[in-house]
N, C-alpha and C positions, 0 to 999 in steps of 0.2 A: 923853793916854795912857788916862785913865779913859774918855773918850768912845769910843775904839777898842775897849776891853774891853767896854763896854756893847753896841756894835754886834755884836761877835762873839757875845756872850751871847744877844742877841735873835735872831740868825740861827740859833744852835744850838737855841734853844727853838722857833723856827718849824719847823725840820725835824723835831725830836723830836715836836712836837705832831701834825704831819701824818702822820708815820710811825706814830705810835700810832693815829691815826684810821684809817689804811689797815689796820693790823694788826687793829684791832677789827672793822672792816667785813668783812675776809676771815674772821676767826675765827668770826663768827656764821653763816656759810653752812653749811647742814646736809649738803650732798652735793656730789659732783663737778661736777654740771651747774650748780648755782647758784654754786658757787665760781669756776669758770672763766669764767662768764658775767658775774659781778659786776664784775670789774676785771682789767685786764691785769697788775696786780701781785699777783693772787691765784693761788696754786697749790694743787692738791689732792694729799694724800699717801694713796695707796691702802693703805699699811701699817697706819695707824691710823684711816683714814677721817676725816681732819680737814683743814680749809682753813687755809692759812698765807699770810703775805705772802712774796713771793719773796726778800726781803732778810733774812728771819728766819734766823739762824744754825742753828736747829734743824730747818730744812726737810729732809725726807728726800731721799735721792738718787734715788728713783723718782718724784719729784713730777711731776704732770700739769698742763700749762699750757693745753691746748686741749681743747675739748669733744669733738673727734673721738676723743681718747684715752679720754675718759670712756665713750663708747659701746663702745669696744673690749673692755670687761670682759664684755660679753654674748657668749656663745658660740653661742647658738641664734637662729634667725630670729624665732620668735614672741616670745621674751622681749625681743629687740632692738626690734622694732617696737611693743611695748607702751609703750615710752618715746617720747613724741611728737617728741623732738628727734633720734631715731636712725632709720636705715633699714638694711636688709640689702643690702649692696653686694658682689656677686661673692663670696659666702661669708664675708663679714666684716661686723661691725656698725660703721657709720660715722655721723658727724653728718650730718644732712640738708643743712646749709648748708656742708658741706665742698666744696672745689674739685676733689675727686676725680671723675673720669668713670667711671661704672659701665656695664658691659655688660648686667648684669641687676640691677635694683634693685627691692626689695619694701618697701612701706611699710605694709602691712596684714596682719593675721593670716590673712585669707582667701587672700591672695596667697602667703604662706608655705606654707599647707596644700596648696594646689593645685599649686604649683610644686615643692615639696620633698618633701611627704609622699605624693605620688601613686604611688610605686613599689610600695607594699604596705600592707595594713591594719596590720601590726605596726609598720612604719616610721612610719605616719601618727600612731598614738596616742602615740608617744614625743614628739611636738611639743605643747607646751603650747597649749591652746585649740583643738586639732584633734580631729576624730573621723572615722571611716570610714563613708561612706554606701555600704553594700553594695548597695543597690538600684540605684545608679548607678555603683558601682565607682570611687568618687572620694574623695579626702581633702578635707574641707571644714572651715571654722571652725564652732564650736559654735552660732553664730547660725543655721546652716543646718539645725539639728536638726529643727525642725518641718516642714520641707519634704521630709525624707527618710523613706521608709517603712521602712527597715531600717538602724538606726543602731548602730555599734559604738564603744565607748570603752575597753574593757578588753582585755587580752591574751587572756583566756578567750573573749571574743566572737570575736576574730580566729581563734584556734586552732579554735574550734568550727565555723568555716565550712569547714574542710578535710574533704572527704567520705570520704577514704580514709586508711589508716594510712601508706602511702607518701608521700602529700602532706603528712601531719602531721609525721612525724619528721625531715624535712629542715630544719624550722624550729627554731632553737636554743631558742626560748622555749616550744615545744610538746612534748607527749608524748601517747602514745596509751594510753587507759585500756581494757583488755580487758573489764572487768566490764560497762561500759555501752556498749562499742563506739563510742567517740567520742574526738575529739581535744580535749585540755584543756591549759590553761596549766600550766607547771611550778610556778607559784606556788600552785596549789591542792594541798591535801593530803588530799582526800576519797577518792581512789582507792587501793585496796590492791593493785592489780595493774596497773601501768603499764609500758610498754616503749618503747624507742627502736629496736627491731628488729621488723619486721613478720613475724609468724608466731604460730600458736596456742601457748598456754602448754604447755610441756613436750611439745610435739607430740602433745597429747591422750593421752599415755602409751600410745600404740599401741592405744587402745580406742575410737577414733573418727576422724572426718575433719574437717579444718580448713575452715571456711567462708570465704567471701570477706571477711566482717566480722571475721575472726580469733576467732570463737567455735567451740567444738568441737561437732560433731554426734556425740554419744556413741553407741556401739553399745548394742544392747538389753541392759539389765541393769546399765548404768553411768551415773553422773551426776557433777556437779561441773564447775567451770570447765575443768579439764583431764582430765575423765573419770576422776578419781582415786578416786572413791567408788563403792562397790557400791550399787546401788539395791536395798535390802533388800526393799522392797515387791514389786518386780517378781520378785526371786528367790524371795520367799515364794510369790507366785502361781504362779511356774513350778514350784517344788518341790511345792506343793499340787496343781497340775494334773497333774504327772507322777505323783505318788503316787496320785492318783485314777484315772488311766488304768491304772497297774499293778494297782491293786486291782480295777478293773473287769475287766481281762483275766484275773486270777486267779479272780475270781468266775465269770466266764463259763466258764473252763476247768472249774472245779469243778462248776458247774451242768450243763455239757455232759456231763462224764464221768458225773455222777450220772444224768442223763437216759438216757445210753447204757446204764448199768448197770440202770436201772429198766426200760428197754425190753427188755433181754436177759432180765431176770427175768420179765417178763410173757410173753415168748415161750416161756420154759421152762415156765411154768405152763400155757400153752395147749397146748404139746406134751405135757406130762404128762397133761392132761385128755383130750386126743385119744387118747393111748395107752391110758388106762384104758377109754375108751369102746370102742375097738377090741378090747381084750381081752375086755370084757364081751360085745361082739357076737359074738366068736369062740366064747365059751363057750356062748352061746345056740344057735349053729348046731350045735355038737357035741352038745348035749343033744337037739336035735330030730332 
C-alpha cells in the first residue's frame, strides 16, 4: 500500500515538475512570435500581450497558437514585411512559412511601395517607409531617395504638385490657398485665405477680373486680395491731377479773357489816338 502511494506521488511530482518547466519556458517569451515558436504548448494572449502554457486555466479565450495569427495583427503591407517572419499575402499579413497559397505576395518594403502605393502621391506617403518619386511618378521605398531627383514624403509636398485649383480641391487632404496661389495640405495653418471652391475671393467685389490663378486683377484705384480696398495713393494722384487740370483750365480762361480785354483796351487807345490825330488834321486844314 505504501509502495503504491509512493509511486502515485512520484508520478504526480514528475508531471507537476515538467508542467512547471513548460509554464516557465512559455512565460519568459516576450512576444507572440517567440511564444508560438518556442513550443506547441505555448499560446499567446493578445489581450495582455503575455505568453502562457495552453493548459493554464487563466489562458485568455482569444489565445493565439500559430505564428500566422501573430502576423495577422499587422494591417499594413510595409509594417507586415518589416517583421522577417511575415509577408503580405493577398491583402493580409501571414507567416511566411504558412501553407497558404498567395496570388500576390510581397516580402519587402520596396515591393509594398511599388505595388500598393503607386496609385497616387498621397496614397504612397501613407505607407510606412515609402516616398513618392515625382521625377519618375512612382512610389518607392526610402532607400531609393538618393536615386530620385524630386522626392516627396509629406502631404504638403504632394498637394503642392497640383498646378491648378480644380486639381487641388478634389483631394480630401488638400486645399487651395488664394494668397500664394498654390495647393497646400489641410494640415498647414499658415494660409489665412484658403478655399475648397475654385473662384476669386468675393468675386473681386465687382472691382476687378478674376485671373486663372484665382487672384483678382483689380480695377484702377482699388487694391487688396478681393479688391476690397481703395488705393488711396492712386486716388490722391488722380485727385491731384484732376485738380491741377481744372486749375490750369481756369487759369487759361482767366489769362485768355485778360488777354482779350487787354487787346481790346489797346485797340481802343489806338482808335482814340487816331481820332485825335484826325481831328487835329481837320483843324489845321480849316485854319489854312
